[in-house]
N, C-alpha and C positions, 0 to 999 in steps of 0.2 A: 504494500500500500504506500503511495507516494506521500511525501510530507505536505502538511497543510499550513497555510499562513494564519488560520484562525480556527476556532472551535466550531465545527459544523454540528448538524443534528445528531449524527451518530456519536460524535465525540462527547456531546453534552449528555446524551443518554448513558453512554458507557461510563463517564466520569461520575455521574450521579449514582449509577449502580455500584461503582467501586466505593464511593463514600458510604453508601448504605451497607455494603459488605463490611467495611471497617467498623461501622457503628454496631452492627450485629455481632461482630467479632468480640467487642467488649462484653456483651451479654454472655457469649459462649465461654469466654475465659472465666467470668464470674461464676457461672454454673458449674463448670468443670473443676474449678478450685474446690468444690465441695467433695470431690472424690479423689483428687490428686493434690499433693503438696505443691504449691505454686511454682517454686523454683525447679523442682523435679519435673513438673509438667512442662515448663519452658525448655528444659534441657532435652527431654524426649521429643518435643516438637522440633527443635533444631536438628536433632539426630535423624528423625524421620524425613525432614526436609532435604537433608544431604542426599538421601537415596532418591527422592523424587526429582530433585534438580539434576542429579547425575543422569537419571533415565531420560529427562528432557534433553540434556546436552547430547546424549547418544542418539536420540531420535532425530534431532535436528542436524546431526553431523558436526557439532561444534566441538573442537578439541579442548579438552580440559588442560590448558597450558598456563602455568604461572610464570609470566615473563620476568626476566631479571629487572631489578629496580622497583618492582611492585610488591614484592613479598613482605617487606616490613610494613608498608601501608596496609596490606591485606590483613596481616596479623593484628595490627592496631585497630582496624575497623571491626574485626571480629570480637576483640576484647570489649570495645565500646558497645557493640551490638548486644553482647552478653549482659553488660551493665544495664542497658536500656530495658531489656525485657525482664531481667530480674526485678527491676524497680516496678515495671508496669504490672507484672503478675502479682507481686506483693501488694501493690496499691489496690488492685481490684479485689484482693482478699480482705483488705482492711477497711475499705470505704465503698460507697455506692458507685455504680457505673456512671451515673449522671455527674457526680462530683469529679471523679477521676478523669472523665472524658473532657470536661471543660478545661482542666489543668493540663492534661496530656496533649490535647490538640492546640495548645498555645505554641507548639513547636515552631511554626513560621516566625514567631516573634523572636525567639532566641537565634534562629537561623539567620534572620535579617541582621541582628546585632553582630553575630560572628562574621558574616559575609562582609560587613563594612570594614573589618580589620584584616581579613585574610584574602579577600577577592577584590582587586582594584577596580573592576568594572561593575561592582554591585554596591555602591555607596548608599548611605541613608539620605533620602531626600526629605524636604519638609513634610510632604504627604506621608511618607513612611514613618517619620518621627511621630506624627500625630497618631497613626495607627499603632505604633509601638506603645505610646503612652496609654491609649485606650485599652489595648489588650493586656498590658501589665497591670493596669488598674483592675481589670476584670478578674485576672488571676488572684491578685491580692484580696479582692472582695470575696472570691470563692473560698479562700483559705481562712480569712479572718471571720467570716460568717458561719464557720463550721458548726454543725449540729452534732453533738456526741451520739445521737441516736442513729445517724446515717453514715458516720465516718469518724476518722481519727486524724490527728495532726500528722502521725507517721504515714498514714495512707496518702494524705495530701502531699507531703514532702516526697514520698516515693513516686507519685505521679509527676511531680515537677522534675525529679531526677530523670525519669524516663523521657520527658520532653526534651531536656537538655542533652541526654544521650542520643536521641534521634537527630537533633540538630547537629551534633558533633559528627555523627555518622555521615550525614549529608555533606558537611563541609569537607571531610576526608575524601569522600567519593568525587567531589568536584575540584578540590584544590591540591590533590596529591597525584602521584603517578597512576593511581587507580582510575583517573579520569580517562585514560586511553584504553582501559580494559572493558570488554563487553559487559553489559549490565548483568547477564546471567552469571558470569564469572565473579563479579562483585558480590552478588547474592550468595554464591557458593562459598566464597571466603567468609562471609558473615555467619552463615549457619554452621560451617565446618569448624571454625575456630570457637564459636560460642557454645557448641554442644558439650564438649568435655568440661569447659569452665563451669557451665551451669550445673552439670551433673555432679561435679565435685562440690560446688557450693551448696547443693541441695542437702548434703550431710549436716549442714549447720542450721537447717530450718525445720527439723522435726521429722517424724515418720513420712515415708514417701507416699503411702497409701492411707487415705482417710476412709470415707464411707463409699467405696467404689461401686458404681452401678452402670448398666449399659449406656445410660445417657452420657456419662462421663467419658466412656470409651469413644462414643460417637463424637463428642466434643473434641477430643484429642485428634481423631482422624480428620475432622473438619478443619482443624487448625493446620495440620500438616499438609493435606492435599489441596484444600480450597484456598486458604488464606495465604500461607507462606509460599507455597509453590506456585499454583495457578494464579492466585490473586496478585502477588507481587510481580510476577513475570508479565501478566496482562497490563499492569500499571506501567511497567518499564517500556512495554511495547507502545502504549499510548503516548508516553513521554517522547518516544523516538519519532512520533508522527506529528504531534501538535506542539505549539509553542509552550515552553516551560511556564511562562507567566500565566497562560490560560489554564493549563493543567493545575497549577498551584492555586488558582482562584477558587477551585471547587473544594479546597480543603476546609473551608468554613462550614460546609454542609455536615461534616462528620460529627463535630460536637453537638450540633443541633439535633441530628438524627439519633445520636447516642442517648441524649437526655430523653428524647421522645420514646425510644425503645426501652430505656430503663423504667420509665413510667408505665408503658403499655405491657411489657412482658414480665417485669419483676415487681411491679406495684410500688416503685420508689416514689417518695414524696418530693414534689418539686415546688419549692417556695419562691417568693418574690426575690430573695437574695440570689438564689441560684440562677433564676431567669435574668436578672440584671447583670450578673457576671457573664453569663453566656452571651448576652447581646453585646456587651463591650468587647469580648474576645472575638466574636464573629465580625463585628464592624472593623476592629483593628486588623484582623487577617485580610479582610477585603481591601482595606487601604494599603496594606503592605504589598499585596500582590497585584495592585492595579498597575497595568502597563504604563510606562512613561511615553507620552506622545512626543515625537521629535518635532521641533519647530521647523516650519517651512522657510526656506531661504528665497528671498526675492532679489531679482537682478536690479 
């Protein structure tokens, strides 16, 4: 499929569907944590994704080659990936999906801040600065208005750590030698390095198995096959076709949909404080991802 200069109908539907998948993913993690210890769950997910991505590479005839000069960056991005999902899975074990999602999907805020210092062509503009301010205010509002009945300060901080880890992963992928590596290989690095780290770390978080039931096994398989393997590769494919700014602009849908699904499927309470925080974060992300229009030059 040829590259597009803007998001068309197919792209809009596909990106909206992916945002819905990510939102539903939060609910799946929350439910599956009831049967599997969160860090062990994250480790098994990465290990299973290694097999799925390897099969995908074989099917597509893509050689699994680690080019010289990219291996250190690959190892580092895998370590950060492990930290990101350790934090996310623990956060969803300690706090409500709606709260964790508002904080976790503030990632574009931290990515924009990091890009300002590490990527010369991605500086903070006045419009981005306004978006950053609104989104940071929304995250602070979500944390400070915490209700002990629906979450904990440690869950909120873990979700924030996951958002920061996600942003660092994106920066490494863009500003390191990994930028010249195929997206599938980048993803393989992330899951292959993170799997053993998470499985070892799981020994410090209690028994691996909780109240295991078929629904938890289904959640694990859904995570491995649909989310990490097919879902992430599909998103990378969309990113290769459509402008990055247009793809990123759909990220504001995920926290909105996550809050809605948390209420609809898990019966989570949504108060005015959480809605206010969500609105600020969503508006901030929209402003951060708004494409900059080039000025016309007149003779």
